[in-house]
C-alpha positions as CSV (number, residue, x, y, z in Angstrom):
1,M,0.0,0.0,0.0
2,K,2.9,2.4,0.7
3,L,4.1,2.0,-2.8
4,I,0.7,3.0,-4.2
5,F,0.4,6.0,-2.0
6,D,4.0,6.9,-2.9
7,L,3.1,6.8,-6.6
8,I,0.2,9.1,-6.0
9,K,2.0,11.6,-3.8
10,K,5.3,11.8,-5.7
11,P,4.7,11.1,-9.4
12,T,7.4,11.7,-12.0
13,F,7.3,11.6,-15.7
14,I,8.8,8.1,-16.0
15,S,6.4,6.7,-13.4
16,I,3.3,8.2,-15.1
17,V,4.4,6.9,-18.6
18,S,5.3,3.5,-17.1
19,I,2.0,3.1,-15.4
20,L,0.1,4.1,-18.6
21,L,2.2,1.7,-20.8
22,F,1.6,-1.1,-18.3
23,A,-2.1,-0.3,-18.0
24,F,-2.5,-0.4,-21.8
25,G,0.0,-3.1,-22.5
26,L,-1.2,-5.8,-20.1
27,P,-4.8,-6.1,-21.5
28,L,-3.3,-6.1,-25.0
29,I,-1.0,-8.9,-24.2
30,I,-3.8,-10.9,-22.6
31,Y,-6.1,-10.3,-25.6
32,Q,-3.3,-11.3,-28.1
33,F,-2.5,-14.4,-26.0
34,F,-6.0,-15.8,-26.3
35,T,-6.5,-14.8,-30.0
36,Y,-3.0,-15.3,-31.5
37,D,-2.0,-17.4,-34.5
38,P,0.6,-20.0,-33.4
39,S,3.1,-18.7,-35.9
40,S,3.0,-15.2,-34.4
41,S,4.1,-16.0,-30.8
42,L,7.3,-14.0,-31.1
43,G,5.3,-10.7,-31.1
44,I,3.8,-11.6,-27.7
45,V,7.2,-12.5,-26.3
46,I,8.6,-9.1,-27.5
47,E,5.7,-7.3,-25.9
48,V,6.3,-9.1,-22.6
49,I,10.0,-8.2,-22.7
50,I,9.1,-4.6,-23.3
51,L,6.6,-4.7,-20.4
52,M,9.3,-6.1,-18.1
53,F,11.6,-3.3,-19.2
54,V,8.9,-0.7,-18.4
55,L,8.5,-2.3,-14.9
56,G,12.2,-2.2,-14.4
57,L,12.2,1.5,-15.3
58,L,9.4,2.0,-12.7
59,V,11.4,0.3,-10.0
60,I,14.5,2.3,-10.8
61,D,12.4,5.5,-10.8
62,R,10.9,4.7,-7.4
63,F,14.4,4.0,-6.0
64,L,15.6,7.3,-7.3
65,V,12.6,9.1,-5.9
66,K,13.6,7.9,-2.4
67,K,17.3,8.9,-2.9
68,V,17.0,12.2,-4.9
69,N,15.0,15.3,-4.5
70,I,11.8,15.0,-6.6
71,I,12.2,18.4,-8.3
72,K,15.8,17.6,-9.3
73,L,14.7,14.1,-10.6
74,S,11.9,15.6,-12.7
75,I,14.3,18.1,-14.3
76,L,16.9,15.4,-14.9
77,E,14.3,13.2,-16.6
78,V,13.1,16.0,-18.9
79,V,16.7,16.9,-19.8
80,L,17.6,13.3,-20.6
81,I,14.4,12.7,-22.7
82,V,14.8,16.0,-24.6
83,G,18.4,15.3,-25.2
84,Y,17.7,11.8,-26.6
85,L,14.9,13.3,-28.9
86,M,17.3,16.0,-30.1
87,Y,20.0,13.4,-30.8
88,Y,17.5,11.2,-32.7
89,Y,16.2,14.2,-34.7
90,F,19.7,15.3,-35.8
91,T,21.0,11.8,-36.6
92,N,17.9,10.7,-38.7
93,D,17.7,13.4,-41.4
94,N,16.0,16.0,-39.3
95,S,12.7,14.1,-39.0
96,F,10.9,12.0,-36.4
97,S,9.5,9.6,-38.9
98,I,10.1,5.9,-38.1
């Protein structure tokens, strides 16, 4: 229960995105598991791996919230994310197309 109250009282960008991805990803994985074609099982495995990565980010984020000031952590997260997006933009022909 303390973890849930901690998520509500001290949200960060990574925790909000992780919770949203987990909330949307888990029902999708369950739906695909019951309706999948046997030849497409690799897609479900990749989605489960991504979901475990997202949960790992959430655990790391919660650890950092306890050790670092919440304002500094939010600023650090924004700087890292914007830095990565700028790097991606300039290294891929000035576009965000995938």
